[in-house]
N, C-alpha and C positions, 0 to 999 in steps of 0.2 A: 501658074498655080504652084504653091509651095508643096514639095513632096518630102515627107519625113523618112521615106523608105531607105534612101542611101545612108542616112545617119545610123539607122538601126543595123543595117548590114555592116557598116564600119565597126560598130561596137561588137557585133557577133564575130567579125573577122579577127579583131584584136584578141578576143577571148579564145578563139580557136587557135590562133598562133601561140598564145601562152600555153595552152594545153598541149599542143604538139611539142613545144620545147621541153616541158616537164616530162612528157612521155619519152622523148629522145634521151634525156639525161638519165632517166631510170633504166632505159635499155643499155646505155653505155655502162652504167654502174654494174649491171649484171655481168659484164665481161671485164670489169675493172679489177686490176690486181694491185694489192697494197704493196708498200715497201718491204714488208716482211715476207712477201711471197704468197700470202693468202688472198683468196678472192673476196670481193666486196660482198657484204651480207645484206639481208633485208633491212637490218637496222641502219646500215649506211644509207640505203635508199630512202628510208623514212626520214632520216636526219636531213638529207639533201632536200627532200620535198618540203619539210618543215621550214628550212632556211629560205627556200624560194617563196613560200607562202608568207613568211614573216616580212620579207622585203616588199611584198605587195600590200601589206596592211598599213592603214594610216598611222601616223605618229601618235603616241599617247597624248591626251589633253594636257595643256600647261596653263599656268596662270602667273600673274605678276602681283607682287605686293609692294606697297609704298606707304609712307606715313611719317610721323614725327614722334620722337621719343621725348616724353615730358616727365617731370617729377610729380609728386603728389600735390604740389601747390598748383600745377598747371603750367609751369615754366618749361621751355624746351631745354634739353640737355645736349650740349655739343659733343660730337665725337663718340657717342655711345656705340657699343658693339651689338649688332643684331644678328642672331643666328636662327635660321629655319632649317632644321635637320642638319645636314652636313654643309649647307651653304651659309657663308658668313660675309657680312659687310659692315662698314663703319659709317655712322651718320656724319653729316657735314657740320659746320660750325653753327648751323641753325637747328640741328637735331634731326634733319630730314634724311631719309634713307630710301633705297629702292632695290628690290631683287626681282629680276625677270626670269621667266622660264622655269618656274617651280612646278613639280608634278602636282596635279590636282589631287586633293585629299587632305587628311589630317597630318599636321606637323608638330613636332616638339619645338617650341620657341624659347629662346633664352636671350634676355636683354641685360647688359651690364654696362656700368659707367663708373669712372673714378668717383670716390667719395659717396657712392650710393650702393645700396644693397641690390644684388642682382634679382631679377624676376624671371620665373619660368612658367609657361602655360602652354596649352594646346590651342592650335588655330587651324581652321579648315580653309584651304586655298581653293578657289573656284576658277573656272575659265574666265579670262578677262582680267579685270582689275579688282584687287581686294585691299582694304586698308584697316588693319587692326588698331583698336583704340588703346593707346598707351598714355594715359593722362588721368589726373585726379586719383580716384580710388584704384585705378589700374596702372598708375604711374609708378616710378621708382621711389622708394623711401630713402632718405639720407642714412648714412651710417651712424650718425649721432644726432643729438638735438640740433635743429636747424630753424632759421627764421627766414621769412620772405617779406619783401617790402616793395611797394609801388606807389608812386605819386603821379596823378594824372588829371586831365581836364578834357571836356568835350571840345571839338574843333572850333565851335563858334563862341565859346565862352571860357577864356583863360582864367577867369576869376569868378568863383573861388576854386581852390584846388581840393582834390579828394585823395584819400589815402587808403590802401588796403594792406593789411598785415597778416602774415600767416605764421603759426607756431606748430612744429611737428616734433613729436617725441617718439623715436623708434626704440628707445631703451626698454629693458625689462622692468625697470622701476620708474616711479614718478620723477618729474623734474619740477624744481621749486624756483619760480621766477620772483625775484625780490625787487627788481626795478625794470621799468620799460618806458622809454621816452623817445619822442621824435624831436630832433633838434635841427637847426639850420646849420649852414656851413660855419658860421661864427660861434656856434654853441648855444644860441638862443633857443629856449624850450618852446616848441610848438604845441605839444600835448604830452602831459605826464599822466599815464594810466594808473599810477600807483602813488599819487601824491599823498594820500592819507588812507586810513583804514576804510573810511566810507567809500572812497573811490574804488578800492579793491573789492569791497562788497558789491558795489554796483556792477563791476566787471564780472564777477562770479555769477551774479544774478542774470546778467545779459547772456553770458556764454556758459550754458549749463553743463558743458563737458568738464569744466574746471571746478575747483573748490578752493576754499580759503584755509590757510594755515597761519596761526598767530605766533607760535613759539618755534624757535627762539626770536624770530622777527616776522612781521607780516609778509606773506608770500602767496602768489597764485600757484596752485598745484596743477600741473599738466599731467594727465594720466598716462600710464605706460601704454605704448602702441595703440593709442586711441585715435579717434578721428582728428583730422587737422583742424586747429582752431583758427577760423578766419575772423579778423577784426576790422571793422569799418571805422575809419577816423571821422570825426566831425569835420565838415568843410571848413577851410581856413584860407585867409588871403595870401596870395603869393608874395613872399618877401625874401626869397633866396633862389638861386639857380640850382641848389643841391640840398638834399635833406638826408639825415641819417637816422636809422632806427637803432637804438642802443639798448641791449637787454642784458641784465645781470641774472645769472641762473646757477643752479647747483643740483647735484644728485642728493638723495636723502642723507647719506652720510656726510657729504660736504655741507649740506644745509645745517645739520646739527653742529658741525664744527665751525660754521660760519666761514667756510672756505669757498668763495664764489668765483665763477668764470664770467667772461664778458664776450658778448657777440655783437657785431655791428654790421649793418648793411646799408650801403649808400644808394640813393636813387635820385635821378633828375626828373623833373616833370615831363611826362609824355602825353601825346594826344591820343585819346581813346574815344572813338565815336559812340560805342555802346557802353561806356563806363566799365568796361571789363578788360583789364590789362592782360588777361590770360586767353583772350579769344584771338583767332578762331580755335 
């Protein structure tokens, strides 16, 4: 028959031994002489006892954090710097990072990357695994007006192709877009969003965060620090291995002076099972 008594006695014996050791140390301290010639005090005894007790206490709880740094479009940002309190790490080429052994509790977090505005927030780390969301609204804004562009199709159907465009304005003033086209590698126009005033009006009606400006030239106005404008292209047949989004834009003063800038982003068709190039 199983007998639990020996185990209880073993536990009691261990506790008794620790108690005897503590008592012996305290007795020695009573006769201990410091380097300066003075005798040990009660404070010395209490300090030694506290040290022994601390050594017997379990380690404070820790947690691990991991995740991926994205921008506000939902695209991963390679080599971003992630800081939790005094701990710092750098994301890999896919934007993934990990920090192990963080103290459980609330931390000041700072995320920074080249050509992006840094973001700071508070995050509570729990025992085990935690994964803060740094994506879309909680992702990093670009330093200046930026565009996003993806061409894709589902696995079982390479025809037609689908396109997703993003426009983001972090500036203090509006951005005026006077031209926006998707073209093939050889320059053939796939879709012109601003072919005429009627097309611009349809665009503004569809994407309510924008507005129309007619002077000095027709333009789509992207509001300052507004929500990201996501644009879905009409499906189109594949006729190139590479496509480019070309956008002509300007600030208010540049628009009035008709001094425009040009942004371009290239994309090759990718396979997206859920029709979302920004997942997971």
